[in-house]
Structures are given as structure tokens and as C-alpha cells.
C-alpha positions in Angstrom: -1.8 -12.5 -2.9 1.5 -13.3 -3.4 3.4 -16.6 -2.0 5.7 -13.7 0.2 3.0 -12.2 1.6 0.8 -15.3 2.5 4.1 -16.4 4.0 4.2 -13.0 6.0 0.5 -13.1 7.6 1.2 -16.8 8.4 4.4 -15.9 9.7 2.4 -12.7 11.9 -0.4 -14.6 13.0 2.0 -17.3 14.7 3.6 -14.2 16.7 0.3 -12.5 17.3 -1.1 -16.2 18.8 2.1 -16.3 21.1 1.3 -12.9 22.4 -2.2 -14.2 23.5 -1.1 -14.8 27.3 -4.5 -15.1 28.3 -5.3 -18.2 26.9 -4.2 -22.0 28.2 -3.7 -23.9 25.3 -2.0 -21.5 23.0 0.7 -23.7 22.5 -1.2 -26.5 20.8 -2.8 -23.8 18.6 1.0 -22.6 17.7 2.2 -25.6 17.1 -0.9 -26.3 14.3 0.1 -23.1 12.7 4.0 -24.2 12.9 2.9 -27.1 10.5 0.6 -25.0 8.6 3.5 -22.8 8.1 6.4 -25.4 7.4 3.6 -26.8 4.6 2.9 -24.0 3.0 6.9 -23.2 2.1 7.4 -26.9 1.3 4.7 -26.5 -0.9 5.3 -22.5 -2.0 9.1 -22.6 -1.7 11.0 -19.8 -3.2 14.7 -19.5 -4.3 16.5 -17.0 -2.7 14.7 -16.0 -0.1 15.4 -15.8 3.2 12.4 -17.3 5.2 14.5 -17.0 8.9 15.3 -13.5 8.4 11.7 -12.5 7.6 10.2 -14.2 10.2 12.7 -12.4 12.5 11.4 -8.6 10.7 7.9 -9.6 11.0 8.6 -10.9 14.8 10.5 -7.4 15.9 8.7 -4.7 13.5 5.1 -5.8 12.5 3.2 -4.2 15.6 1.0 -6.6 17.6 -2.8 -5.2 16.3 -1.2 -6.0 12.4 -0.2 -10.0 13.8 -3.4 -10.2 15.9 -5.6 -9.4 12.8 -3.5 -11.8 10.3 -4.4 -14.6 13.2 -8.2 -14.2 12.5 -7.1 -14.7 8.8 -5.1 -18.4 10.0 -7.2 -19.9 12.8 -9.8 -20.7 11.1 -7.2 -22.5 8.8 -6.0 -24.6 11.6 -9.4 -25.2 13.1 -8.9 -23.0 16.1 -11.2 -23.1 18.8 -13.9 -20.0 18.9 -12.7 -19.2 22.1 -9.1 -18.0 20.9 -10.7 -16.5 17.8 -12.9 -14.5 20.4 -10.4 -13.3 22.9 -8.1 -11.9 19.5 -11.0 -9.8 18.8 -11.4 -8.5 22.1 -7.5 -7.9 22.4 -8.1 -5.9 19.2 -10.6 -4.2 20.5 -8.6 -3.1 23.6 -5.8 -2.3 21.0 -7.8 0.1 19.1 -9.3 1.5 22.6 -6.0 2.4 23.7 -4.9 4.0 20.4 -8.1 6.4 20.9 -7.3 6.9 24.4 -3.4 8.2 22.9 -5.1 10.8 20.3 
């Protein structure tokens, strides 16, 4: 996986967790993910890559399902509570069931 793809799944995870309104402590986890992204960018800076533009595209165009899947990769890296991981998995299950109903 290249640096751009890693950045994209980190940002996708951030926006996925932001959608988890039923988790009261999400602001703490969002801050941890934000710091993780900053450290990643600082250590892996890419010339001529518009990080902010790419983040906006991810926020606006990436499906919630994909963002939540990305968060399952990132949450262990920031030592997020298992409760949040389980909530994300439950939300993904709901989204799958909604997709199946709409077929």
C-alpha cells in the first residue's frame, strides 16, 4: 500500500467515526485519529499532493460503509475502546441489511 492510499484510509476512518453519533466519547477518538494523521503526514510528506483537497473529496464522495471499514483498520492503531469497534461493526451490519432490503 502506498502513502497516498494510507492517507486516504486514515482520513476515511476519521470521517467514519465522526458519523458515529451514538458514541458519546467520539471526540476523544477523533482527536487521537487526527494526531495520528498529522504524525503520518509529517513522517511521509509527499510533494505536490494536496492533502486538504483529498480529505474534502473523501469526506464528500466516499461511502459511509467504506469510511467505517477504514475505521476498523485505524481504531486499533490509536488504541480506541473495544466498545467503539463493536459499534462500528454493528453499524456496518445495519448498512449491509439496508443494502439487501433495497435490492
